[in-house]
C-alpha positions in Angstrom: 100.3 112.6 65.4 103.1 112.9 67.9 106.1 110.5 68.0 104.9 108.9 71.3 101.5 108.0 69.9 103.0 106.8 66.7 105.2 104.5 68.7 102.3 103.3 70.8 100.3 102.5 67.6 103.3 100.7 66.1 103.6 98.7 69.3 99.9 97.7 69.1 100.4 96.6 65.4 103.5 94.5 66.3 101.7 93.0 69.3 98.8 91.9 67.1 101.1 90.5 64.4 103.0 88.5 67.1 99.7 87.2 68.4 98.8 85.7 65.0 102.1 83.8 64.8 102.4 80.2 66.1 104.4 79.8 69.4 105.5 76.9 71.4 105.6 78.7 74.7 102.1 80.2 74.4 103.5 83.7 73.5 105.1 84.3 76.9 108.5 85.2 75.4 106.7 87.7 73.1 104.8 89.1 76.1 108.0 89.7 78.1 109.5 91.6 75.1 106.3 93.6 74.6 106.2 94.6 78.2 109.9 95.6 78.2 109.3 97.8 75.2 105.9 99.0 76.1 106.6 100.5 79.6 109.0 103.1 78.2 106.5 104.0 75.5 103.7 104.5 78.0 106.1 106.7 80.0 106.9 108.7 76.9 103.2 109.1 76.1 102.6 110.4 79.7 105.5 112.8 79.3 104.1 114.3 76.1 100.4 114.1 76.5 99.6 113.8 80.2 98.3 111.1 82.5 94.9 110.7 81.0 96.1 109.8 77.5 98.8 107.6 79.2 96.1 105.7 81.0 94.3 105.1 77.8 97.4 103.8 76.2 98.1 101.6 79.3 94.5 100.3 79.1 95.1 99.4 75.5 98.3 97.6 76.3 96.6 95.7 79.2 93.9 94.6 76.8 96.5 93.2 74.4 98.5 91.5 77.2 95.5 90.4 79.3 96.9 87.1 80.6 100.1 88.5 82.1 97.9 91.2 83.8 95.6 88.5 85.1 98.4 86.5 86.5 100.0 89.6 88.1 96.6 90.4 89.7 96.3 86.9 91.1 99.9 87.0 92.4 99.3 90.4 94.1 96.0 89.1 95.5 97.8 86.1 97.1 100.4 88.3 98.5 97.9 90.7 100.0 95.7 88.0 101.5 98.5 86.1 103.2 99.6 88.0 106.3 102.6 86.9 108.4 101.8 85.3 111.7 102.3 87.5 114.7 
């Protein structure tokens, strides 16, 4: 297994361990840290294995961090629906 996929698997294990720990802020601080660490890992996977494997790793990360992705989708939807008055 390559270094990039090993890092992606390690990220997934750490994310699942963090999800099992108690948190006062509903794991948002952990989510921010995981996003900041995960984006370069996905880029590294894409660089070594191509875009299809990178998309699979990205989909795995999105399934772990589903609530930040849902909130991002809602925010983008609100931005797209509201058009400036002419």
